[in-house]
NURO-513517 format. One record per residue: x, y, z of N, C-alpha, C, CB in turn; residue in one letter; chain. Coordinates in steps of 0.2 Angstrom, whole numbers, plus 5000, padded with zeros to 4 digits. Glycine has a CB too. Example, Ala and Ser with C-alpha at 12.3 -4.5 7.8 and 13.67 -1.06 7.14 Angstrom:
NURO-513517
- 5066,4972,5039,5062,4978,5039,5066,4984,5039,5057,4978,5045,A,A
- 5064,4989,5035,5068,4995,5036,5064,5000,5039,5070,4997,5029,S,A
//
This chain:
NURO-513517
- 4814,4504,4527,4824,4502,4526,4826,4500,4531,4829,4507,4523,M,A
- 4832,4496,4531,4835,4497,4537,4842,4499,4536,4833,4491,4541,T,A
- 4844,4506,4539,4849,4508,4537,4855,4505,4540,4848,4513,4537,T,A
- 4861,4507,4538,4868,4505,4543,4867,4508,4550,4877,4507,4540,R,A
- 4867,4513,4551,4863,4515,4557,4859,4510,4562,4859,4520,4555,Q,A
- 4855,4509,4561,4851,4505,4563,4854,4498,4566,4847,4504,4557,D,A
- 4857,4495,4560,4861,4488,4560,4865,4490,4566,4867,4486,4553,T,A
- 4870,4496,4566,4874,4496,4572,4872,4496,4578,4878,4500,4572,D,A
- 4866,4501,4578,4863,4501,4585,4859,4493,4588,4856,4507,4584,A,A
- 4857,4489,4585,4854,4483,4586,4861,4479,4587,4848,4481,4581,T,A
- 4866,4479,4585,4872,4476,4586,4874,4477,4592,4878,4478,4580,G,A
- 4873,4484,4596,4878,4486,4599,4873,4485,4606,4881,4494,4597,A,A
- 4865,4485,4604,4862,4480,4609,4862,4475,4610,4859,4480,4610,L,A
- 4864,4471,4606,4864,4465,4608,4870,4463,4611,4864,4461,4602,Q,A
- 4875,4467,4609,4882,4466,4612,4881,4468,4619,4888,4471,4608,G,A
- 4877,4470,4622,4876,4472,4628,4875,4465,4633,4869,4476,4627,L,A
- 4874,4459,4629,4870,4452,4631,4877,4448,4631,4863,4448,4626,E,A
- 4882,4450,4627,4888,4447,4626,4891,4445,4633,4891,4451,4622,D,A
- 4895,4437,4633,4899,4434,4637,4903,4438,4639,4901,4429,4636,G,A
- 4905,4442,4636,4914,4445,4639,4912,4452,4641,4922,4446,4631,R,A
- 4916,4454,4646,4916,4460,4649,4917,4467,4643,4922,4460,4654,S,A
- 4923,4464,4639,4925,4470,4635,4922,4470,4628,4932,4470,4634,S,A
- 4917,4466,4628,4912,4468,4622,4907,4471,4624,4910,4463,4618,V,A
- 4906,4471,4630,4900,4475,4633,4902,4481,4634,4897,4472,4640,R,A
- 4907,4481,4636,4908,4489,4638,4909,4492,4632,4914,4490,4642,L,A
- 4909,4489,4628,4911,4493,4620,4906,4494,4617,4914,4490,4615,R,A
- 4901,4489,4619,4895,4490,4616,4891,4496,4620,4893,4484,4616,S,A
- 4891,4498,4627,4887,4503,4633,4891,4509,4628,4890,4502,4644,A,A
- 4898,4508,4626,4901,4517,4625,4898,4517,4617,4911,4519,4624,L,A
- 4895,4512,4614,4892,4514,4608,4886,4515,4608,4894,4511,4603,A,A
- 4883,4513,4613,4875,4517,4612,4876,4522,4617,4869,4512,4615,V,A
- 4880,4524,4622,4880,4531,4624,4883,4536,4618,4886,4531,4631,G,A
- 4887,4533,4613,4890,4539,4609,4883,4541,4603,4899,4536,4605,S,A
- 4879,4535,4603,4874,4537,4598,4866,4537,4601,4874,4532,4591,A,A
- 4864,4542,4605,4860,4540,4611,4852,4540,4606,4861,4546,4617,P,A
- 4849,4537,4610,4841,4537,4606,4837,4532,4610,4841,4534,4597,D,A
- 4832,4536,4612,4827,4534,4616,4824,4529,4616,4823,4538,4616,P,A
- 4825,4525,4611,4823,4517,4611,4829,4512,4615,4822,4515,4603,G,A
- 4833,4515,4618,4840,4513,4619,4839,4511,4627,4846,4519,4616,F,A
- 4836,4516,4630,4835,4518,4636,4832,4513,4640,4832,4523,4636,V,A
- 4827,4510,4640,4823,4503,4641,4829,4497,4644,4817,4500,4633,G,A
- 4833,4496,4638,4837,4491,4637,4844,4493,4642,4839,4490,4629,K,A
- 4846,4499,4643,4851,4500,4647,4850,4500,4654,4853,4504,4645,L,A
- 4844,4503,4656,4841,4501,4664,4840,4495,4665,4834,4506,4667,I,A
- 4839,4490,4659,4837,4484,4662,4844,4481,4662,4831,4480,4658,E,A
- 4849,4483,4659,4854,4479,4660,4858,4480,4665,4858,4478,4654,R,A
- 4858,4487,4668,4859,4489,4674,4861,4487,4680,4857,4490,4674,C,A
- 4853,4482,4679,4851,4479,4686,4853,4472,4687,4844,4479,4687,A,A
- 4856,4468,4680,4860,4463,4682,4868,4463,4680,4856,4458,4678,V,A
- 4870,4468,4675,4876,4467,4674,4883,4465,4680,4877,4473,4672,E,A
- 4887,4461,4678,4892,4459,4684,4897,4464,4686,4895,4453,4683,P,A
- 4899,4467,4680,4905,4470,4680,4906,4478,4681,4907,4469,4675,D,A
- 4910,4479,4686,4910,4487,4689,4911,4492,4683,4917,4488,4694,F,A
- 4914,4491,4679,4918,4495,4674,4910,4495,4669,4926,4490,4671,F,A
- 4908,4491,4666,4903,4490,4662,4897,4494,4666,4902,4482,4661,V,A
- 4894,4494,4672,4889,4497,4674,4891,4504,4673,4888,4496,4681,R,A
- 4896,4506,4675,4899,4513,4675,4899,4515,4667,4906,4513,4678,D,A
- 4899,4512,4663,4898,4515,4657,4891,4514,4654,4902,4512,4653,M,A
- 4886,4509,4656,4879,4509,4657,4876,4517,4660,4877,4502,4662,L,A
- 4880,4518,4665,4876,4523,4668,4879,4529,4664,4876,4523,4675,T,A
- 4884,4531,4662,4886,4534,4657,4881,4537,4651,4890,4530,4654,W,A
- 4880,4530,4648,4876,4531,4641,4869,4533,4644,4876,4523,4636,A,A
- 4867,4532,4648,4860,4533,4651,4861,4542,4652,4858,4527,4659,L,A
- 4866,4544,4655,4867,4553,4656,4865,4555,4650,4874,4556,4658,T,A
- 4870,4550,4644,4868,4556,4638,4862,4556,4635,4872,4554,4631,R,A
- 4856,4552,4638,4849,4552,4635,4845,4558,4638,4845,4545,4636,H,A
- 4840,4560,4634,4837,4567,4638,4833,4564,4645,4830,4571,4633,P,A
- 4833,4568,4651,4830,4567,4656,4824,4565,4656,4831,4570,4660,V,A
- 4819,4568,4653,4812,4566,4651,4812,4559,4650,4810,4570,4645,A,A
- 4817,4556,4645,4816,4549,4644,4818,4544,4649,4819,4547,4639,V,A
- 4824,4544,4654,4827,4541,4657,4823,4541,4666,4833,4544,4656,T,A
- 4821,4547,4668,4820,4548,4673,4814,4544,4674,4820,4555,4674,L,A
- 4808,4543,4671,4802,4536,4674,4805,4530,4675,4795,4534,4669,P,A
- 4809,4528,4671,4811,4521,4671,4817,4519,4678,4815,4519,4663,G,A
- 4821,4525,4678,4826,4524,4686,4822,4526,4690,4834,4530,4687,L,A
- 4815,4529,4690,4811,4530,4697,4808,4524,4698,4805,4536,4696,L,A
- 4807,4520,4694,4803,4513,4695,4809,4508,4698,4800,4509,4687,R,A
- 4815,4507,4695,4820,4505,4698,4821,4505,4705,4825,4508,4696,E,A
- 4821,4511,4707,4824,4512,4714,4819,4509,4719,4824,4521,4715,V,A
- 4812,4507,4716,4808,4502,4721,4809,4495,4717,4798,4505,4722,R,A
- 4813,4493,4713,4813,4485,4713,4816,4481,4718,4818,4482,4708,S,A
- 4814,4475,4719,4816,4470,4724,4822,4469,4724,4814,4463,4724,E,A
- 4827,4469,4715,4833,4467,4714,4837,4470,4718,4836,4467,4708,R,A
- 4841,4471,4724,4847,4477,4726,4850,4480,4720,4853,4475,4731,A,A
- 4853,4476,4716,4858,4480,4711,4854,4486,4708,4862,4475,4704,Q,A
- 4849,4483,4704,4844,4487,4702,4843,4494,4704,4839,4484,4704,A,A
- 4840,4494,4712,4841,4499,4715,4847,4504,4716,4839,4497,4721,R,A
- 4851,4501,4718,4858,4505,4718,4861,4508,4711,4864,4500,4721,S,A
- 4860,4504,4705,4863,4508,4700,4859,4514,4698,4864,4504,4696,Q,A
- 4851,4511,4700,4846,4517,4697,4848,4523,4702,4836,4515,4696,A,A
- 4849,4523,4709,4851,4529,4712,4856,4530,4709,4853,4530,4719,L,A
- 4863,4528,4709,4869,4529,4706,4868,4534,4701,4872,4523,4703,H,A
- 4864,4532,4695,4864,4535,4690,4860,4542,4691,4862,4530,4686,T,A
- 4854,4542,4694,4851,4549,4697,4856,4553,4701,4846,4547,4702,L,A
- 4862,4552,4704,4865,4556,4706,4870,4557,4700,4868,4555,4712,S,A
- 4871,4554,4696,4874,4559,4690,4870,4561,4688,4877,4557,4685,K,A
- 4865,4560,4684,4860,4565,4681,4857,4571,4684,4856,4561,4681,I,A
- 4858,4571,4692,4857,4577,4695,4850,4580,4696,4861,4581,4692,G,A
- 4847,4577,4692,4839,4584,4692,4835,4582,4698,4832,4582,4683,D,A
- 4834,4587,4701,4829,4586,4708,4824,4583,4708,4826,4591,4712,R,A
- 4820,4582,4702,4813,4580,4701,4814,4573,4703,4809,4581,4694,R,A
- 4822,4570,4705,4820,4563,4707,4822,4563,4715,4823,4557,4702,A,A
- 4822,4568,4718,4822,4568,4727,4816,4566,4731,4823,4576,4729,W,A
- 4811,4567,4728,4806,4562,4732,4805,4554,4731,4798,4564,4731,P,A
- 4809,4553,4727,4811,4544,4727,4816,4542,4733,4816,4543,4720,A,A
- 4820,4547,4735,4825,4546,4740,4821,4546,4748,4830,4553,4738,I,A
- 4818,4540,4748,4815,4540,4754,4820,4538,4760,4811,4536,4753,T,A
- 4817,4537,4766,4821,4535,4771,4821,4528,4772,4819,4538,4777,R,A
- 4815,4524,4768,4819,4517,4767,4824,4515,4764,4816,4513,4766,A,A
- 4826,4519,4757,4833,4519,4754,4838,4521,4759,4834,4524,4748,L,A
- 4838,4525,4762,4843,4528,4766,4845,4524,4769,4842,4533,4770,L,A
- 4841,4519,4773,4843,4513,4778,4843,4508,4774,4838,4511,4784,S,A
- 4842,4506,4769,4841,4501,4765,4847,4495,4768,4842,4503,4756,D,A
- 4845,4490,4769,4848,4484,4771,4853,4482,4767,4844,4480,4772,A,A
- 4855,4483,4761,4859,4482,4757,4863,4488,4757,4856,4481,4753,D,A
- 4870,4486,4760,4875,4492,4759,4876,4496,4754,4881,4490,4760,D,A
- 4877,4492,4747,4877,4494,4741,4873,4501,4739,4875,4487,4736,E,A
- 4867,4499,4740,4859,4504,4740,4858,4509,4744,4852,4500,4741,V,A
- 4862,4507,4751,4862,4513,4754,4866,4519,4755,4861,4513,4759,A,A
- 4873,4515,4752,4878,4520,4748,4876,4523,4742,4883,4517,4748,R,A
- 4872,4520,4738,4870,4524,4731,4866,4531,4734,4865,4519,4724,S,A
- 4863,4529,4739,4856,4532,4741,4860,4538,4744,4851,4527,4745,A,A
- 4865,4536,4749,4867,4545,4752,4869,4548,4747,4875,4545,4758,W,A
- 4874,4545,4742,4878,4550,4739,4874,4553,4733,4885,4548,4736,R,A
- 4867,4550,4732,4861,4554,4728,4858,4559,4732,4855,4549,4726,A,A
- 4855,4558,4739,4854,4560,4742,4855,4567,4744,4854,4555,4744,A,A
- 4863,4567,4745,4867,4574,4744,4867,4578,4739,4874,4572,4744,V,A
- 4866,4575,4733,4866,4579,4726,4859,4581,4724,4869,4575,4720,V,A
- 4852,4577,4727,4847,4579,4724,4844,4583,4731,4843,4573,4722,L,A
- 4846,4585,4737,4843,4588,4743,4839,4595,4739,4850,4590,4749,V,A
- 4834,4596,4742,4832,4604,4739,4836,4608,4745,4821,4607,4740,P,A
- 4836,4614,4742,4839,4619,4748,4833,4619,4753,4842,4627,4744,E,A
- 4838,4621,4759,4833,4619,4766,4830,4614,4768,4830,4623,4767,G,A
- 4832,4608,4766,4829,4602,4769,4837,4597,4771,4823,4597,4763,E,A
- 4842,4602,4770,4847,4597,4772,4848,4596,4780,4855,4599,4768,E,A
- 4844,4600,4784,4846,4597,4792,4841,4591,4791,4843,4603,4800,P,A
- 4836,4591,4788,4832,4585,4791,4836,4580,4788,4824,4584,4789,E,A
- 4838,4580,4780,4842,4574,4777,4848,4572,4782,4846,4576,4769,L,A
- 4852,4576,4786,4858,4576,4790,4854,4571,4796,4859,4584,4793,A,A
- 4849,4574,4799,4847,4570,4804,4845,4561,4802,4840,4574,4808,A,A
- 4843,4561,4795,4841,4554,4795,4848,4551,4793,4834,4553,4789,V,A
- 4854,4553,4790,4859,4550,4787,4862,4549,4793,4862,4554,4783,L,A
- 4863,4553,4801,4866,4551,4805,4862,4544,4810,4867,4558,4808,A,A
- 4857,4544,4807,4854,4537,4813,4859,4531,4809,4842,4535,4814,T,A
- 4862,4533,4804,4865,4526,4799,4872,4526,4802,4866,4526,4790,Q,A
- 4874,4530,4807,4882,4531,4810,4884,4524,4812,4882,4537,4818,L,A
- 4889,4520,4812,4890,4513,4816,4890,4510,4812,4886,4511,4822,G,A
- 4887,4509,4804,4885,4504,4803,4891,4501,4796,4876,4505,4801,R,A
- 4890,4494,4796,4895,4492,4792,4902,4492,4792,4895,4495,4787,G,A
- 4907,4491,4787,4914,4490,4787,4915,4497,4784,4917,4483,4784,G,A
- 4922,4497,4784,4926,4503,4784,4922,4507,4778,4934,4500,4782,R,A
- 4922,4505,4769,4920,4506,4765,4914,4510,4765,4920,4503,4763,D,A
- 4908,4506,4769,4902,4509,4771,4902,4515,4776,4898,4503,4775,T,A
- 4905,4516,4780,4906,4520,4785,4911,4527,4780,4910,4516,4790,Q,A
- 4915,4526,4779,4918,4532,4773,4915,4534,4770,4921,4530,4769,L,A
- 4909,4531,4767,4904,4534,4762,4899,4538,4766,4900,4529,4757,S,A
- 4896,4536,4772,4891,4540,4776,4895,4546,4777,4888,4538,4783,L,A
- 4902,4546,4781,4905,4552,4780,4907,4556,4776,4909,4551,4781,S,A
- 4907,4555,4770,4906,4559,4766,4900,4563,4763,4908,4557,4763,R,A
- 4894,4558,4764,4891,4562,4762,4888,4566,4767,4887,4559,4760,A,A
- 4889,4565,4774,4888,4571,4780,4893,4576,4780,4889,4568,4788,L,A
- 4899,4576,4777,4903,4581,4777,4902,4586,4771,4910,4579,4777,V,A
- 4898,4583,4765,4898,4586,4760,4890,4589,4762,4900,4582,4754,A,A
- 4886,4588,4765,4882,4593,4768,4882,4599,4773,4877,4590,4769,L,A
- 4889,4599,4774,4891,4606,4778,4890,4607,4787,4886,4611,4774,G,A
- 4890,4611,4787,4889,4613,4795,4882,4612,4798,4890,4619,4796,E,A
- 4877,4610,4793,4869,4608,4796,4870,4600,4799,4862,4607,4788,V,A
- 4874,4597,4798,4876,4592,4800,4879,4592,4808,4881,4589,4794,V,A
- 4880,4597,4812,4884,4598,4817,4881,4595,4824,4885,4606,4818,V,A
- 4874,4597,4824,4870,4595,4828,4869,4588,4830,4865,4597,4827,P,A
- 4866,4585,4823,4866,4577,4822,4872,4574,4825,4866,4575,4814,A,A
- 4878,4575,4824,4884,4572,4824,4886,4573,4833,4889,4576,4818,L,A
- 4885,4579,4835,4885,4581,4841,4882,4576,4846,4882,4586,4842,R,A
- 4875,4575,4845,4872,4571,4848,4873,4564,4846,4867,4573,4848,A,A
- 4877,4561,4841,4879,4553,4841,4885,4553,4845,4881,4550,4833,A,A
- 4888,4557,4846,4893,4556,4850,4893,4554,4858,4896,4563,4849,T,A
- 4887,4554,4859,4885,4553,4867,4882,4546,4866,4879,4560,4870,T,A
- 4878,4544,4860,4874,4537,4860,4877,4533,4864,4875,4534,4853,A,A
- 4874,4527,4866,4876,4521,4868,4881,4516,4865,4871,4518,4869,A,A
- 4879,4516,4859,4883,4511,4853,4892,4515,4854,4878,4513,4844,D,A
- 4897,4512,4855,4904,4513,4856,4905,4514,4846,4909,4505,4861,R,A
- 4902,4511,4843,4903,4510,4836,4900,4517,4834,4899,4504,4833,R,A
- 4893,4519,4835,4890,4526,4834,4895,4533,4836,4883,4526,4838,V,A
- 4898,4532,4842,4901,4538,4844,4907,4537,4842,4900,4540,4851,R,A
- 4911,4532,4840,4917,4532,4837,4917,4535,4828,4920,4525,4838,T,A
- 4913,4531,4824,4910,4535,4819,4908,4542,4817,4906,4532,4817,H,A
- 4905,4545,4824,4902,4551,4822,4908,4556,4826,4893,4553,4825,A,A
- 4913,4555,4831,4919,4558,4831,4924,4557,4825,4922,4555,4837,L,A
- 4923,4554,4821,4928,4551,4815,4925,4558,4812,4926,4542,4809,A,A
- 4917,4558,4809,4915,4560,4805,4916,4568,4806,4909,4557,4804,T,A
- 4917,4571,4814,4916,4577,4815,4924,4579,4813,4913,4579,4821,Q,A
- 4929,4574,4815,4936,4575,4812,4936,4579,4804,4939,4566,4811,R,A
- 4933,4573,4802,4935,4576,4794,4929,4582,4791,4933,4569,4788,L,A
- 4925,4584,4797,4921,4588,4793,4925,4596,4795,4914,4588,4796,L,A
- 4929,4595,4801,4934,4602,4802,4939,4601,4799,4936,4605,4808,R,A
- 4942,4595,4796,4947,4595,4793,4947,4589,4785,4952,4594,4799,D,A
- 4945,4593,4781,4941,4587,4776,4946,4584,4772,4937,4590,4771,P,A
- 4955,4585,4772,4959,4582,4770,4962,4578,4774,4962,4586,4769,D,A
- 4960,4577,4781,4960,4572,4786,4960,4566,4783,4955,4573,4790,A,A
- 4962,4561,4784,4961,4555,4781,4956,4550,4785,4967,4553,4778,G,A
- 4952,4547,4783,4947,4542,4787,4952,4537,4792,4943,4538,4781,F,A
- 4956,4534,4790,4960,4528,4795,4962,4532,4800,4965,4525,4792,E,A
- 4965,4540,4798,4968,4542,4805,4962,4545,4810,4974,4548,4804,G,A
- 4957,4547,4806,4951,4549,4809,4947,4543,4814,4946,4553,4803,A,A
- 4948,4539,4812,4943,4533,4814,4949,4532,4821,4941,4524,4807,I,A
- 4956,4530,4820,4959,4530,4827,4959,4533,4830,4964,4529,4828,E,A
- 4960,4540,4829,4959,4545,4835,4952,4545,4838,4959,4552,4834,E,A
- 4948,4543,4835,4941,4543,4837,4941,4537,4842,4936,4542,4831,A,A
- 4944,4532,4840,4943,4525,4846,4945,4528,4851,4948,4519,4845,K,A
- 4951,4531,4850,4958,4533,4858,4952,4538,4862,4969,4539,4854,R,A
- 4950,4542,4859,4944,4547,4862,4938,4543,4865,4940,4552,4856,A,A
- 4935,4538,4863,4929,4533,4866,4932,4529,4871,4924,4528,4860,V,A
- 4939,4528,4869,4943,4522,4875,4942,4527,4882,4952,4520,4872,A,A
- 4945,4533,4881,4946,4538,4886,4940,4541,4889,4951,4542,4884,L,A
- 4935,4540,4886,4928,4543,4890,4927,4549,4885,4930,4547,4900,G,A
- 4931,4550,4880,4929,4557,4876,4923,4558,4875,4933,4559,4870,G,A
- 4919,4563,4872,4913,4564,4870,4914,4569,4863,4909,4568,4876,S,A
- 4920,4569,4862,4921,4574,4855,4918,4582,4856,4916,4570,4849,G,A
- 4916,4585,4862,4913,4591,4862,4919,4596,4860,4910,4592,4869,R,A
- 4926,4593,4862,4931,4599,4861,4931,4600,4854,4938,4598,4863,E,A
- 4931,4607,4853,4933,4610,4847,4927,4612,4845,4936,4606,4843,G,A
- 4919,4609,4849,4913,4609,4845,4910,4618,4846,4907,4603,4849,Q,A
//
């Protein structure tokens, strides 16, 4: 016998495919408000193709409402997907779930993924999931990405490094002497943010640019 709840659930899942983002958003909210293990596969599948940021965020929320034992296997498969959005959204969702059993999936390849959105999601997830004692190694890997991309990407990396705390100091210090000017600038700006988390990124970058132009290494205050 089909119950009204079953009908509502079916309708919500079908709504995830609607051409209107407002309908998809409401459907994701409905699915998350009445969690069912049978929804998880569809939610993960939709994350990989959903074009609207707010709907994607609601899909992630809906996934966090389900038991980790149900969501984790599918998300771990997605981080190996050939589709960049699938990798990015799976990593984003893993960072929201925060279960450290996902840590082995945060590979160096993901942390240096050619797609900026995937890399940014990997950095955020890594900071949340890194086991105690492995922070210095993670900091060293993240430091290899200094100087990469535009301001949003660089800000994401700086935030990830700052979130790791003092363990990043050696990696940043080494990066301030790199041959690449962009790497030196980004490292100096991140040092500034580490010393003063309330400092704005734009100001830190501009200050770092001046220091690099003057031949500074950023060692002052270290």
